[in-house]
C-alpha positions as CSV (number, residue, x, y, z in Angstrom):
1,M,79.0,67.7,103.7
2,Q,81.3,70.4,104.9
3,F,80.7,73.8,103.4
4,E,83.9,75.4,104.5
5,D,85.9,72.4,103.4
6,E,84.3,72.6,99.9
7,V,84.5,76.4,99.7
8,P,87.4,77.3,101.9
9,N,88.2,80.9,100.9
10,D,85.7,82.2,98.3
11,M,82.0,81.6,98.4
12,G,81.6,80.2,94.9
13,G,79.9,82.2,92.1
14,S,81.5,84.8,89.9
15,H,84.4,86.9,90.8
16,V,82.1,89.9,91.1
17,Q,79.9,88.0,93.5
18,Q,82.9,87.1,95.6
19,E,84.0,90.7,95.8
20,R,80.5,91.8,96.8
21,H,80.4,89.1,99.6
22,Y,83.8,90.3,100.9
23,R,82.7,93.9,100.8
24,M,79.5,93.1,102.7
25,L,81.4,91.2,105.4
26,K,83.7,94.2,105.8
27,L,80.7,96.5,106.1
28,Y,78.8,94.4,108.6
29,A,81.9,93.8,110.7
30,A,82.7,97.5,110.8
31,L,79.2,98.5,111.8
32,A,78.9,95.8,114.4
33,S,82.2,97.0,115.9
34,L,80.6,100.4,116.7
35,N,79.6,98.7,119.9
36,S,83.3,98.2,120.7
37,V,84.0,101.8,119.6
38,S,81.5,102.8,122.4
39,L,83.5,100.9,125.0
40,G,86.8,102.3,123.7
41,T,85.4,105.8,123.8
42,A,84.2,105.3,127.4
43,I,87.7,104.1,128.4
44,G,89.3,107.0,126.6
45,L,87.0,109.6,128.2
46,V,87.3,108.2,131.7
47,T,91.1,108.4,131.3
48,Q,91.0,112.0,130.1
49,I,88.4,113.3,132.6
50,S,89.7,111.5,135.7
51,P,92.0,114.3,136.8
52,L,89.2,116.8,135.9
53,V,86.5,115.2,138.0
54,K,89.0,114.7,140.8
55,D,89.3,118.5,141.0
56,A,85.7,119.2,140.2
57,F,84.3,117.0,143.0
58,N,87.3,117.2,145.3
59,L,87.8,113.4,145.2
60,G,90.5,111.4,146.9
61,G,92.6,108.6,145.4
62,T,90.3,105.8,146.5
63,E,87.3,107.6,145.0
64,V,89.1,108.1,141.7
65,S,90.1,104.4,141.6
66,C,86.5,103.4,142.2
67,Y,85.4,105.7,139.4
68,Q,87.9,104.2,137.0
69,A,87.1,100.6,138.1
70,S,83.4,101.1,137.8
71,L,83.4,100.5,134.1
72,G,84.9,97.0,134.6
73,F,82.9,96.2,137.7
74,F,79.5,96.9,136.3
75,G,80.6,95.3,133.0
76,I,80.6,92.0,135.0
77,F,76.8,92.3,135.5
78,G,76.4,93.1,131.8
79,A,78.3,90.1,130.8
80,L,76.3,87.9,133.2
81,S,73.0,89.1,131.9
82,A,73.9,89.1,128.2
83,S,73.0,85.4,127.6
84,T,69.9,85.3,129.8
85,L,68.4,88.5,128.4
86,M,69.7,88.6,124.8
87,D,70.4,85.1,123.4
88,P,66.8,84.0,123.1
89,Y,65.9,87.0,120.9
90,G,68.9,87.2,118.7
91,R,72.2,89.2,118.3
92,L,70.7,92.5,117.0
93,P,68.5,93.2,120.1
94,S,71.7,93.0,122.1
95,F,73.2,95.8,120.1
96,V,70.0,97.9,120.6
97,I,69.9,97.4,124.3
98,A,73.6,98.0,124.8
99,S,73.5,101.2,122.7
100,A,70.5,102.5,124.5
101,A,72.2,101.9,127.9
102,F,75.4,103.7,126.6
103,L,73.2,106.7,125.7
104,L,71.4,106.7,129.0
105,G,74.6,106.4,131.0
106,T,76.3,109.2,129.0
107,G,73.4,111.5,129.7
108,I,73.5,110.9,133.4
109,V,77.3,111.4,133.5
110,C,77.0,114.7,131.6
111,S,74.4,116.1,134.0
112,A,75.9,114.7,137.2
113,N,76.0,117.2,140.0
114,G,78.0,115.1,142.3
115,Y,80.1,111.9,142.7
116,V,77.1,109.7,143.3
117,W,75.4,110.5,140.0
118,L,78.7,110.3,138.2
119,M,79.0,106.8,139.5
120,I,75.5,105.9,138.5
121,G,76.0,107.0,135.0
122,T,79.3,105.3,134.7
123,A,77.7,102.1,136.1
124,I,75.1,102.0,133.4
125,I,77.9,102.6,130.8
126,G,79.8,99.7,132.3
127,W,76.8,97.4,132.2
128,A,76.4,98.3,128.5
129,S,80.0,97.5,127.8
130,G,79.7,94.1,129.4
131,V,76.8,93.2,127.1
132,G,78.6,94.6,124.1
133,L,81.8,92.7,124.8
134,S,79.8,89.5,125.0
135,I,78.2,89.9,121.6
136,D,80.5,91.8,119.2
137,A,83.1,89.2,118.5
138,I,80.5,86.4,118.4
139,Y,78.4,88.2,115.9
140,I,81.3,88.9,113.6
141,A,82.7,85.3,113.9
142,E,79.2,83.9,113.0
143,L,79.2,85.9,109.8
144,S,82.7,85.0,108.7
145,T,84.2,81.9,107.2
146,R,87.2,80.3,108.8
147,L,90.0,81.8,106.6
148,Q,88.5,85.3,107.1
149,R,87.5,85.0,110.7
150,G,90.7,86.2,112.4
151,Y,90.8,89.3,110.2
152,F,87.2,90.3,110.8
153,V,86.9,89.4,114.5
154,T,90.0,91.6,115.0
155,Y,87.7,94.5,113.9
156,S,86.3,94.4,117.4
157,E,89.7,95.1,119.0
158,I,90.5,97.7,116.3
159,A,87.2,99.4,117.2
160,I,88.1,99.5,120.9
161,S,91.4,101.1,120.0
162,L,89.7,103.5,117.6
163,G,87.2,104.4,120.3
164,Q,90.0,105.0,122.8
165,L,91.8,107.2,120.3
166,F,88.6,109.1,119.7
167,G,88.0,109.6,123.4
168,F,91.6,110.7,124.0
169,A,91.4,113.1,121.1
170,C,88.1,114.6,122.3
171,G,89.6,115.2,125.7
172,F,92.7,116.7,124.2
173,T,90.8,119.0,121.9
174,V,88.4,120.2,124.6
175,D,91.3,120.6,127.1
176,I,93.3,123.0,124.8
177,S,90.2,124.8,123.5
178,Y,88.2,125.6,126.6
179,G,89.1,126.9,130.0
180,L,85.8,126.0,131.6
181,L,85.6,124.4,135.0
182,N,83.1,121.9,133.8
183,K,84.7,121.2,130.4
184,W,84.8,117.5,131.4
185,R,81.0,117.4,130.7
186,I,81.7,118.4,127.1
187,I,84.3,115.6,126.9
188,A,81.9,113.1,128.4
189,A,79.1,114.0,125.9
190,C,81.3,112.7,123.1
191,G,80.5,109.2,124.3
192,A,77.0,109.4,122.8
193,I,78.2,109.5,119.2
194,P,79.2,105.8,118.6
195,P,76.1,104.2,120.2
196,A,73.8,106.6,118.3
197,L,75.5,105.5,115.0
198,L,75.1,101.8,116.0
199,L,71.4,102.2,116.6
200,I,71.0,103.6,113.1
201,A,73.1,100.7,111.6
202,V,71.0,98.1,113.4
203,T,67.8,99.7,112.2
204,L,68.8,100.1,108.6
205,I,71.6,97.8,107.6
206,L,72.8,94.9,109.9
207,P,71.3,91.4,109.4
208,E,70.7,88.9,112.1
209,S,73.4,86.2,112.5
210,P,72.7,83.3,110.2
211,R,74.2,80.8,112.6
212,W,71.9,82.0,115.4
213,L,68.9,81.7,113.1
214,A,69.9,78.2,112.0
215,V,70.3,76.8,115.4
216,N,67.1,78.4,116.6
217,G,64.7,76.8,114.2
218,E,64.9,79.4,111.4
219,P,67.1,77.7,108.7
220,Q,65.2,79.4,105.8
221,K,65.8,82.8,107.3
222,A,69.5,81.9,107.8
223,K,69.7,80.9,104.2
224,D,68.0,84.2,103.2
225,V,70.6,86.2,105.1
226,L,73.4,84.3,103.5
227,I,72.0,84.8,100.0
228,Y,70.5,88.3,100.1
229,A,72.6,90.1,102.8
230,L,76.0,88.3,102.3
231,D,75.8,87.5,98.5
232,V,76.5,83.8,99.0
233,P,75.4,81.6,96.1
234,Q,72.3,79.6,96.8
235,D,73.9,76.2,96.6
236,D,76.7,77.3,99.0
237,A,74.2,78.8,101.4
238,E,72.3,75.6,101.5
239,K,75.5,73.7,102.3
240,L,76.5,76.1,105.0
241,V,73.1,76.0,106.7
242,H,73.2,72.2,106.5
243,F,76.6,72.2,108.2
244,M,75.3,74.6,110.9
245,L,72.4,72.2,111.6
246,H,74.7,69.2,111.8
247,D,77.3,70.8,113.9
248,K,78.8,67.9,116.0
249,S,78.5,70.0,119.2
250,V,74.7,70.6,118.9
251,E,72.4,68.3,120.8
252,I,69.3,67.3,118.8
253,T,66.8,65.6,121.0
254,S,65.0,62.5,119.8
255,H,61.7,64.2,119.0
256,E,63.5,66.9,117.0
257,R,65.6,64.5,114.8
258,G,63.0,64.1,112.2
259,D,62.5,67.9,111.7
260,P,65.6,69.8,110.5
261,S,63.8,73.1,111.1
262,A,63.1,72.4,114.8
263,P,64.9,74.6,117.3
264,L,68.1,73.1,118.6
265,R,67.7,74.8,121.9
266,E,71.1,76.4,121.9
267,N,69.8,79.3,123.8
268,N,67.7,80.1,126.8
269,K,70.6,79.0,128.9
270,P,71.7,81.4,131.6
271,S,75.4,82.5,131.7
272,F,76.1,80.3,134.7
273,I,75.6,77.2,132.5
274,A,79.2,77.8,131.3
275,F,80.3,77.8,134.9
276,Y,78.4,74.6,135.6
277,L,80.0,72.9,132.5
278,L,83.4,74.0,133.7
279,F,83.1,72.0,137.0
280,S,80.5,69.3,136.3
281,A,81.9,65.8,136.2
282,K,79.3,65.1,133.4
283,T,80.8,67.6,131.0
284,P,82.6,66.1,128.0
285,A,86.3,66.8,128.1
286,P,86.4,68.9,124.8
287,I,83.9,71.3,126.2
288,R,85.6,71.7,129.5
289,L,89.0,72.3,127.8
290,A,87.5,74.9,125.4
291,I,86.0,76.8,128.3
292,I,89.2,76.7,130.3
293,I,91.3,78.0,127.4
294,A,88.7,80.7,126.5
295,V,88.4,81.9,130.1
296,G,92.2,81.8,130.5
297,V,92.8,83.9,127.4
298,A,90.2,86.4,128.6
299,A,91.9,86.6,132.0
300,S,95.4,86.9,130.4
301,Q,94.4,90.1,128.5
302,M,93.5,92.1,131.6
303,I,96.0,90.5,134.1
304,C,98.8,92.2,132.2
305,G,97.6,95.5,133.6
306,I,96.7,97.3,130.4
307,D,93.8,99.1,131.9
308,V,95.8,100.1,135.0
309,I,98.4,101.8,132.7
310,T,95.7,103.4,130.5
311,Y,93.6,104.9,133.3
312,N,96.6,106.0,135.3
313,F,98.6,107.4,132.4
314,S,98.2,111.0,133.4
315,F,99.1,110.3,137.1
316,F,102.3,108.3,136.5
317,M,103.5,110.7,133.8
318,A,103.0,113.5,136.3
319,S,105.0,111.5,138.8
320,A,107.7,111.0,136.1
321,G,108.1,114.8,136.1
322,M,105.7,116.2,133.4
323,T,103.9,119.2,134.7
324,S,101.9,120.3,131.6
325,S,98.4,118.7,131.5
326,S,98.0,119.6,127.9
327,M,101.3,117.8,127.1
328,I,100.2,114.8,129.0
329,S,96.8,114.8,127.2
330,G,98.7,115.0,123.9
331,L,100.8,112.0,124.8
332,I,97.7,110.0,125.6
333,V,96.4,110.7,122.1
334,V,99.7,109.4,120.7
335,Y,99.3,106.4,123.0
336,G,95.9,105.7,121.4
337,G,97.3,106.1,117.9
338,I,100.0,103.5,118.6
339,K,97.4,101.1,120.0
340,L,95.2,101.6,116.9
341,L,98.1,101.1,114.6
342,A,99.1,97.8,116.3
343,A,95.6,96.5,116.2
344,I,95.4,97.1,112.4
345,I,98.8,95.4,111.9
346,S,97.5,92.4,114.0
347,A,94.3,92.2,111.9
348,N,96.4,91.7,108.8
349,I,98.8,89.1,110.1
350,I,96.9,87.1,112.7
351,D,95.5,84.7,110.1
352,K,98.9,84.2,108.5
353,T,101.1,83.8,111.6
354,G,98.5,82.0,113.6
355,R,96.9,82.9,117.0
356,R,99.4,81.2,119.4
357,P,102.7,82.8,118.2
358,L,101.2,86.3,118.5
359,L,99.6,85.8,121.9
360,V,102.7,84.2,123.4
361,F,105.0,86.8,122.0
362,S,102.7,89.5,123.3
363,S,102.4,88.2,126.8
364,I,106.1,87.5,127.2
365,S,107.1,91.0,125.9
366,I,104.6,92.8,128.1
367,T,105.9,91.0,131.2
368,F,109.5,92.2,130.5
369,I,108.4,95.7,129.6
370,I,106.4,96.1,132.8
371,C,109.4,94.9,134.8
372,A,111.6,97.5,133.0
373,I,109.1,100.2,134.0
374,S,109.2,99.1,137.6
375,I,113.0,99.2,137.6
376,S,113.0,102.6,136.0
377,F,110.8,104.1,138.6
378,G,112.6,102.3,141.4
379,L,116.1,103.6,140.4
380,A,114.9,107.1,139.6
381,T,116.2,109.7,142.1
382,P,114.2,112.9,142.7
383,S,116.8,114.8,140.7
384,L,116.4,112.4,137.7
385,R,112.6,112.6,137.6
386,G,111.5,115.4,135.3
387,T,114.6,115.2,133.1
388,A,114.1,114.7,129.4
389,A,116.0,111.4,129.5
390,F,113.8,109.8,132.2
391,V,110.6,111.0,130.7
392,T,111.6,109.7,127.3
393,I,112.5,106.3,128.8
394,I,109.1,106.0,130.5
395,I,107.2,107.1,127.5
396,S,109.1,104.7,125.2
397,L,108.4,101.8,127.5
398,V,104.7,102.6,127.8
399,Y,104.3,103.0,124.1
400,T,106.1,99.7,123.5
401,H,103.9,98.0,126.1
402,V,100.7,99.0,124.4
403,F,102.0,98.1,120.9
404,C,103.0,94.6,122.1
405,F,99.7,94.2,123.9
406,E,97.7,95.1,120.8
407,I,99.6,92.9,118.5
408,G,98.5,89.7,120.3
409,L,96.6,89.9,123.6
410,G,94.3,92.7,122.5
411,P,92.5,91.0,119.7
412,G,93.3,87.4,120.8
413,C,91.2,87.8,124.0
414,W,88.0,88.1,121.9
415,L,89.0,86.1,118.8
416,I,90.0,82.9,120.6
417,P,86.8,82.5,122.7
418,S,84.6,83.4,119.8
419,E,86.0,80.7,117.6
420,I,86.7,77.8,120.0
421,L,83.4,77.9,121.9
422,F,80.9,75.7,120.3
423,N,77.6,76.9,118.8
424,K,75.3,75.8,121.6
425,I,77.2,77.5,124.4
426,R,79.0,80.3,122.6
427,L,77.2,83.2,124.1
428,P,76.8,81.8,127.7
429,A,80.5,80.8,127.7
430,M,81.5,84.1,126.1
431,G,79.6,85.8,129.0
432,L,81.7,83.9,131.5
433,C,84.9,85.0,129.6
434,T,83.8,88.6,129.6
435,T,82.8,88.4,133.3
436,T,86.3,87.0,134.2
437,N,87.9,89.7,132.1
438,R,85.9,92.5,133.8
439,I,86.5,91.1,137.3
440,I,90.2,91.1,136.8
441,T,90.3,94.6,135.4
442,T,88.1,95.8,138.3
443,L,90.4,94.3,140.9
444,L,93.6,95.6,139.4
445,V,92.3,99.1,138.6
446,S,90.5,99.6,142.0
447,T,93.6,98.5,144.0
448,S,96.1,100.4,141.8
449,F,96.0,103.5,144.0
450,V,96.5,101.4,147.1
451,F,99.6,99.8,145.7
452,R,100.8,103.2,144.5
453,D,100.3,104.9,147.9
454,R,101.9,102.2,149.9
455,L,104.6,100.9,147.5
456,G,105.0,103.7,145.0
457,W,104.8,103.4,141.2
458,S,107.7,100.9,141.2
459,G,105.9,98.6,143.6
460,L,102.7,98.8,141.6
461,F,104.6,97.7,138.4
462,V,106.3,94.9,140.3
463,W,102.8,93.6,141.2
464,L,101.8,93.9,137.5
465,T,104.9,92.1,136.4
466,F,103.9,89.2,138.6
467,T,100.3,89.1,137.4
468,S,101.4,89.4,133.8
469,A,103.9,86.5,134.2
470,I,101.0,84.3,135.4
471,G,99.1,85.0,132.1
472,A,102.2,84.4,130.0
473,I,102.8,81.0,131.7
474,F,99.2,80.0,131.0
475,L,99.3,80.9,127.3
476,I,102.7,79.2,126.8
477,T,101.5,75.9,128.4
478,Q,97.8,75.8,127.4
479,L,97.0,77.7,124.3
480,P,96.7,75.6,121.1
481,E,96.7,76.9,117.5
482,T,93.1,77.4,116.2
483,A,93.7,79.2,112.9
484,G,92.2,77.7,109.8
485,K,89.4,75.7,111.4
486,S,85.7,76.4,111.0
487,L,83.5,77.0,114.0
488,E,81.7,73.7,113.4
489,E,85.1,71.8,113.3
490,M,86.2,73.0,116.7
491,Y,84.4,70.3,118.6
492,A,86.3,67.5,116.8
493,Y,89.6,69.4,117.1
494,F,89.2,69.8,120.9
495,E,88.0,66.2,121.2
496,S,91.3,65.1,119.8
497,L,93.3,67.7,121.7
498,S,91.8,66.9,125.1
499,F,92.4,63.2,124.5
500,E,96.0,63.8,123.6
501,R,96.6,65.9,126.7
502,R,95.0,63.2,128.8
503,Q,97.3,60.7,127.2
504,A,100.3,62.8,128.1
505,R,99.2,63.2,131.7
506,A,98.5,59.4,131.9
507,S,102.0,58.6,130.5
508,L,103.6,60.6,133.3
509,L,101.9,58.2,135.7
510,G,102.8,55.1,133.6
511,V,99.2,54.6,132.4
512,V,98.5,54.0,128.7
513,V,95.2,55.3,127.4
514,D,95.1,54.7,123.7
515,D,92.3,52.4,122.7
516,E,88.9,53.5,121.3
517,K,86.9,52.0,124.1
518,K,88.7,54.1,126.7
519,R,88.5,57.1,124.4
520,S,84.7,56.7,124.0
521,S,84.3,56.2,127.8
522,Y,86.3,59.4,128.3
523,Y,84.0,61.4,126.1
524,G,80.7,59.7,126.9
525,S,80.2,58.7,123.3
526,S,81.9,57.4,120.2
527,S,83.9,60.0,118.3
528,A,81.9,58.9,115.2
529,V,78.5,60.0,116.5
530,V,77.1,63.4,117.5
531,T,78.3,64.1,121.0
532,P,75.7,66.1,123.1
533,L,76.9,69.4,124.2
534,L,74.7,69.3,127.3
535,A,74.0,65.8,128.4
536,T,70.3,65.1,128.9
537,E,70.9,64.3,132.5
538,A,72.8,67.5,133.0
539,D,69.9,69.4,131.5
540,S,67.5,67.7,133.9
541,D,69.7,68.7,136.8
542,L,69.5,72.3,135.7
543,Q,65.7,72.1,135.2
């Protein structure tokens, strides 16, 4: 019985009930995305106040780089702790803890009397962003059906762009309105608005994820959420809960088989379980392939240098010849607006065009654009810099870069992992993806001033061209199309995909692998039976 095969686009019931269901999904996705708004706002505010705190605390280039990179660096620890601390208790507590940490960190930053306290506050905000990035897309994906999932999960990336625009706009407004030495504190305080709104939403409106409830021994509560919070007809809700409980990727131990309400033990697994599954010889091929692709996509998003360009926008525009800080601040606001516009466009086309075409186009385009920026800075003579023509070229390339990024890589980084990672390891593996994403952005941002000081802006962008090309090659060669498949269908899809790829590799060596016996041996079980996500012996190794 496959709910999403029987009810692929609507949820049954009357037209009015279908409309209510869709409206409720939009509401919950928008409210859950406030967590991403908090992250986007933090990025926007750091971008705007970097030159201000540099002057206020008399910081050097290395200290500014460390400040900018601290969001990503401490996001690593947030991502690593997300599964261990949050998954056993549900998705909503993750929102509460992340929002509380955002508020605490913002308060410390606003009252910082030196570089150390500035870094402490930013570290707490970074930790909160790591937790948030691990949970946002998952929560939205678990509420959505397969034909709506791409659109709604993209809300998370739209929210990051909206948050960045909000942060840029706050900085620009304060910059042109106040001449205070410590006006950066007013700008930083704006970061408290999105997490405060999310706390209210969690308290009053948002429901727990029905998929999390179903696989954690609460099928009746899952059914209640579907019926009363999402306006799903009762018959359809029962089918969906049945499908969740019989997800092929979920291990049901022998003593639990007779009790459909027994916990499926999806959770209570630390984030490193995904790392273990990636390298363990006991891991079924579909799981390893899904984790490799999810982590690769997460890495590809940051390896293109988007955060380096965002954080250093003010600095390289000044190098291009712009001397007005207010003008640069205004250009950053336009940058955020273009990013938001592209994210909205992506949300409306990603389910129609598919994931792969957008991500591949995005990665290839970005690589060539970064190369063009490098060439432009490399060929620019001192007399050329500062001219309207040169400034226009740099601005146009940067705006095109962020548009192409947000069309594909921006939302794809969170959409692909949230839909291809199987129910039982979704949050731990998503934590690994977020950790990888944060490690890469930390390394690139923290070393950007080193490259700039030693090689100039042209040399920095040459380096980013190389790293971006690596991501593009990975996506071209490895990324499959995943649109139109339910979360519970992904295991069977990756089972077939991984076997086909193994066949292709074997054929290169002149070995034929095409009979069911070899196929079953490869996966550790027949494709017709439930394949354990974590083999019993692997569990015992961890225990």
